[in-house]
DRENDO-1510 file (C-alpha; in Angstrom, 1 decimal, always signed):
<recs>
REC; n; res; u; v; w
REC; 1; MET; +23.0; -22.2; +1.7 .
REC; 2; ILE; +19.9; -24.1; +2.6 .
REC; 3; ARG; +19.6; -22.1; +5.8 .
REC; 4; ILE; +19.5; -18.7; +4.0 .
REC; 5; GLU; +17.0; -20.1; +1.5 .
REC; 6; ARG; +14.7; -21.2; +4.3 .
REC; 7; LYS; +15.0; -17.8; +6.0 .
REC; 8; LEU; +14.3; -15.9; +2.7 .
REC; 9; ASP; +11.3; -18.2; +2.0 .
REC; 10; LYS; +10.0; -17.5; +5.5 .
REC; 11; MET; +10.5; -13.7; +5.0 .
REC; 12; GLU; +8.6; -13.9; +1.7 .
REC; 13; THR; +5.7; -15.7; +3.3 .
REC; 14; CYS; +5.5; -13.1; +6.0 .
REC; 15; ILE; +5.6; -10.3; +3.6 .
REC; 16; MET; +2.8; -11.8; +1.5 .
REC; 17; HIS; +0.8; -12.3; +4.8 .
REC; 18; MET; +1.4; -8.6; +5.6 .
REC; 19; SER; +0.3; -7.5; +2.2 .
REC; 20; GLU; -2.9; -9.5; +2.6 .
REC; 21; LYS; -3.6; -7.7; +5.9 .
REC; 22; VAL; -3.0; -4.3; +4.3 .
REC; 23; ILE; -5.3; -5.2; +1.4 .
REC; 24; GLN; -8.0; -6.3; +3.8 .
REC; 25; MET; -7.7; -2.9; +5.5 .
REC; 26; HIS; -8.2; -1.0; +2.2 .
REC; 27; SER; -11.1; -3.4; +1.3 .
REC; 28; SER; -12.8; -2.5; +4.6 .
REC; 29; VAL; -12.2; +1.2; +3.7 .
REC; 30; MET; -14.2; +0.5; +0.5 .
REC; 31; ASP; -17.0; -1.0; +2.5 .
REC; 32; VAL; -17.3; +1.9; +4.9 .
REC; 33; LEU; -17.1; +4.4; +2.1 .
REC; 34; LEU; -20.3; +2.9; +0.7 .
REC; 35; LYS; -21.9; +2.2; +4.1 .
REC; 36; PRO; -20.5; +4.1; +7.1 .
REC; 37; ASP; -19.9; +1.7; +10.0 .
REC; 38; LYS; -18.1; +2.9; +13.1 .
REC; 39; THR; -17.3; -0.7; +14.3 .
REC; 40; LYS; -15.6; -1.5; +11.0 .
REC; 41; GLU; -13.8; +1.9; +11.0 .
REC; 42; LEU; -12.4; +1.1; +14.4 .
REC; 43; ASP; -11.4; -2.3; +13.2 .
REC; 44; ILE; -9.4; -0.7; +10.4 .
REC; 45; ILE; -7.6; +1.5; +12.9 .
REC; 46; GLN; -6.8; -1.4; +15.3 .
REC; 47; ALA; -5.5; -3.5; +12.4 .
REC; 48; ASP; -2.7; -1.0; +11.9 .
REC; 49; ASP; -1.1; -2.3; +15.2 .
REC; 50; ARG; -0.9; -5.8; +13.7 .
REC; 51; ILE; +0.7; -4.4; +10.5 .
REC; 52; ASN; +3.3; -2.7; +12.7 .
REC; 53; ARG; +4.1; -5.9; +14.5 .
REC; 54; LEU; +4.5; -7.8; +11.3 .
REC; 55; GLU; +6.9; -5.2; +10.1 .
REC; 56; GLU; +9.0; -5.7; +13.2 .
REC; 57; GLU; +9.0; -9.4; +12.8 .
REC; 58; ILE; +10.2; -9.2; +9.1 .
REC; 59; ASN; +12.9; -6.7; +10.0 .
REC; 60; ASP; +14.2; -9.0; +12.7 .
REC; 61; MET; +14.4; -11.9; +10.3 .
REC; 62; ALA; +16.2; -9.6; +7.8 .
REC; 63; VAL; +18.7; -8.5; +10.5 .
REC; 64; GLU; +19.4; -12.1; +11.4 .
REC; 65; SER; +19.9; -13.0; +7.7 .
REC; 66; LEU; +22.4; -10.2; +7.3 .
REC; 67; ALA; +24.2; -10.8; +10.6 .
REC; 68; LEU; +24.5; -14.6; +10.8 .
REC; 69; LEU; +23.9; -16.1; +7.3 .
REC; 70; SER; +26.4; -14.2; +5.1 .
REC; 71; PRO; +24.1; -13.9; +2.1 .
REC; 72; VAL; +25.6; -13.7; -1.5 .
REC; 73; ALA; +24.8; -10.7; -3.7 .
REC; 74; SER; +21.5; -12.0; -5.1 .
REC; 75; ASP; +20.3; -13.1; -1.6 .
REC; 76; LEU; +21.4; -9.8; -0.2 .
REC; 77; ARG; +19.2; -8.0; -2.7 .
REC; 78; LYS; +16.3; -10.1; -1.5 .
REC; 79; VAL; +16.9; -9.1; +2.1 .
REC; 80; ILE; +17.2; -5.4; +1.3 .
REC; 81; ALA; +14.1; -5.5; -0.9 .
REC; 82; ALA; +12.2; -7.3; +1.8 .
REC; 83; ILE; +13.1; -4.5; +4.3 .
REC; 84; LYS; +12.0; -1.8; +1.9 .
REC; 85; ILE; +8.8; -3.5; +0.7 .
REC; 86; THR; +7.8; -4.1; +4.3 .
REC; 87; SER; +8.3; -0.4; +5.0 .
REC; 88; GLU; +6.1; +0.5; +2.0 .
REC; 89; LEU; +3.4; -1.9; +3.1 .
REC; 90; GLU; +3.4; -0.3; +6.6 .
REC; 91; ARG; +2.9; +3.1; +5.1 .
REC; 92; ILE; +0.0; +1.9; +2.8 .
REC; 93; GLY; -1.6; +0.5; +6.0 .
REC; 94; ASP; -1.2; +3.8; +7.7 .
REC; 95; TYR; -3.1; +5.5; +4.9 .
REC; 96; ALA; -6.1; +3.1; +5.4 .
REC; 97; LYS; -6.0; +4.0; +9.1 .
REC; 98; HIS; -5.9; +7.7; +8.4 .
REC; 99; ILE; -9.0; +7.4; +6.1 .
REC; 100; ALA; -10.9; +5.4; +8.8 .
REC; 101; ILE; -10.1; +8.1; +11.4 .
REC; 102; TYR; -11.3; +10.8; +9.0 .
REC; 103; LEU; -14.5; +8.9; +8.3 .
REC; 104; ILE; -15.3; +8.5; +12.0 .
REC; 105; LYS; -15.1; +12.3; +12.3 .
REC; 106; HIS; -17.0; +13.1; +9.1 .
REC; 107; GLU; -20.1; +10.9; +8.8 .
REC; 108; SER; -21.8; +13.5; +6.6 .
REC; 109; LEU; -19.0; +13.5; +4.0 .
REC; 110; ASP; -20.2; +14.5; +0.5 .
REC; 111; GLU; -21.3; +11.5; -1.6 .
REC; 112; LYS; -19.2; +12.7; -4.5 .
REC; 113; VAL; -16.1; +12.4; -2.4 .
REC; 114; ARG; -17.2; +9.0; -1.1 .
REC; 115; GLY; -17.8; +7.7; -4.6 .
REC; 116; ALA; -14.5; +9.1; -5.9 .
REC; 117; ALA; -12.6; +7.6; -2.9 .
REC; 118; HIS; -14.3; +4.2; -3.5 .
REC; 119; GLN; -13.2; +4.1; -7.1 .
REC; 120; MET; -9.6; +5.2; -6.2 .
REC; 121; GLU; -9.5; +2.5; -3.5 .
REC; 122; GLN; -10.6; -0.1; -6.0 .
REC; 123; ASN; -7.8; +0.8; -8.3 .
REC; 124; LEU; -5.3; +1.0; -5.5 .
REC; 125; ILE; -6.2; -2.6; -4.3 .
REC; 126; ILE; -5.8; -4.0; -7.9 .
REC; 127; MET; -2.5; -2.3; -8.2 .
REC; 128; LEU; -1.2; -3.6; -4.9 .
REC; 129; GLU; -2.4; -7.1; -5.5 .
REC; 130; GLU; -0.6; -7.2; -8.8 .
REC; 131; ALA; +2.6; -5.7; -7.3 .
REC; 132; MET; +2.6; -8.4; -4.6 .
REC; 133; GLN; +1.9; -11.1; -7.2 .
REC; 134; ALA; +4.9; -9.8; -9.2 .
REC; 135; TYR; +7.0; -10.0; -6.0 .
REC; 136; MET; +6.0; -13.6; -5.2 .
REC; 137; ASP; +6.6; -14.6; -8.9 .
REC; 138; HIS; +9.9; -12.6; -9.2 .
REC; 139; ASP; +8.3; -11.1; -12.3 .
REC; 140; SER; +10.3; -7.9; -13.2 .
REC; 141; GLU; +8.4; -7.4; -16.5 .
REC; 142; LYS; +5.1; -7.2; -14.5 .
REC; 143; ALA; +6.7; -4.8; -12.0 .
REC; 144; PHE; +7.5; -2.5; -14.9 .
REC; 145; GLN; +3.9; -2.5; -16.1 .
REC; 146; ILE; +2.0; -2.0; -12.8 .
REC; 147; PRO; +3.0; +1.7; -12.1 .
REC; 148; GLN; +1.0; +2.7; -15.2 .
REC; 149; ARG; -2.1; +2.0; -13.1 .
REC; 150; ASP; -1.1; +4.8; -10.7 .
REC; 151; ALA; -1.8; +7.3; -13.5 .
REC; 152; LEU; -5.5; +6.3; -13.3 .
REC; 153; ILE; -5.6; +7.0; -9.5 .
REC; 154; ASP; -3.9; +10.4; -10.1 .
REC; 155; GLU; -6.4; +11.1; -12.9 .
REC; 156; GLN; -9.4; +10.4; -10.7 .
REC; 157; TYR; -7.9; +12.6; -8.1 .
REC; 158; GLN; -7.5; +15.5; -10.5 .
REC; 159; GLU; -11.0; +15.0; -12.0 .
REC; 160; LEU; -12.6; +15.4; -8.6 .
REC; 161; LYS; -10.5; +18.5; -7.9 .
REC; 162; GLN; -11.9; +19.9; -11.2 .
REC; 163; LEU; -15.4; +19.0; -10.1 .
REC; 164; VAL; -15.0; +20.8; -6.8 .
REC; 165; LYS; -14.3; +24.1; -8.6 .
REC; 166; ASN; -17.9; +24.0; -9.8 .
REC; 167; SER; -19.5; +22.9; -6.5 .
REC; 168; ASP; -21.6; +25.0; -4.2 .
REC; 169; ASP; -20.0; +23.1; -1.2 .
REC; 170; LEU; -16.5; +24.1; -2.2 .
REC; 171; VAL; -15.0; +24.4; +1.3 .
REC; 172; ASP; -16.3; +21.0; +2.5 .
REC; 173; LEU; -15.3; +19.2; -0.6 .
REC; 174; VAL; -11.8; +20.7; -0.7 .
REC; 175; PHE; -11.3; +19.6; +2.9 .
REC; 176; GLY; -12.5; +16.1; +2.1 .
REC; 177; ILE; -10.1; +15.8; -0.8 .
REC; 178; SER; -7.0; +17.2; +1.1 .
REC; 179; SER; -7.7; +15.1; +4.2 .
REC; 180; MET; -8.8; +11.8; +2.7 .
REC; 181; LEU; -8.3; +11.3; -1.0 .
REC; 182; ARG; -4.7; +12.5; -0.8 .
REC; 183; ASN; -4.0; +9.4; +1.4 .
REC; 184; ILE; -5.1; +7.1; -1.5 .
REC; 185; GLU; -3.0; +9.0; -4.0 .
REC; 186; ARG; +0.0; +8.6; -1.7 .
REC; 187; ALA; -0.6; +4.9; -1.2 .
REC; 188; GLY; -0.5; +4.5; -4.9 .
REC; 189; ASP; +3.0; +6.1; -4.9 .
REC; 190; HIS; +4.2; +3.6; -2.4 .
REC; 191; VAL; +2.9; +0.7; -4.6 .
REC; 192; LYS; +5.1; +2.2; -7.3 .
REC; 193; ASN; +8.0; +2.1; -4.9 .
REC; 194; ILE; +7.3; -1.6; -4.2 .
REC; 195; CYS; +7.7; -2.2; -8.0 .
REC; 196; GLU; +11.0; -0.4; -7.9 .
REC; 197; HIS; +12.2; -2.7; -5.1 .
REC; 198; ILE; +11.1; -5.8; -7.0 .
REC; 199; ILE; +13.1; -4.7; -10.1 .
REC; 200; TYR; +16.1; -4.1; -7.9 .
REC; 201; MET; +15.7; -7.5; -6.2 .
REC; 202; ILE; +15.6; -9.3; -9.5 .
REC; 203; LYS; +17.8; -7.3; -11.8 .
REC; 204; GLY; +20.1; -5.5; -9.4 .
REC; 205; GLN; +19.1; -2.2; -11.1 .
REC; 206; HIS; +17.8; +0.9; -9.5 .
REC; 207; TYR; +14.7; +2.3; -11.3 .
REC; 208; ASP; +12.7; +5.4; -10.5 .
REC; 209; PHE; +9.0; +5.6; -11.6 .
REC; 210; GLY; +8.8; +9.2; -10.4 .
</recs>
């Protein structure tokens, strides 16, 4: 029993470390949206490799827990949730990388798009920080509340799409939205998924935030 608890604690620590790295990636995205910097943009891209390695390490620990430690039902849910949350974090990191790649190729991106992306990133980071705090605290009530924040990200995305309709630079702005801002919107969806996994881990209930 003590051995499985140690393994689960170690997994939780690694997942929190992974989430911190992903948050750092998106914080750097916020920086380069305000002030383009190719060195920082390349750092974001390279950071994705570290995220992938952390995912592999956590999955290895999860497999060992399942294969060797015979977890009881509540511990089994923690292992399953760990695997799923790790996968969501990896995808959220991917979106930061995709944005950085886009910014390297489009230094002259419209300031409206940059500003909207910065605001969306800010809300995404708050949402992810709160989700991971709920994971660490095993707080299902908080996990139910966090997905409401995703509506704000979606609203910002829709507002910019409406703004584009009245813009003289329609083609450039539409391309910027579809190629970059959509990544942030999707990242928000993955944070909602993390909240679903937290609720399953704690309550054993499957919940779909849509």
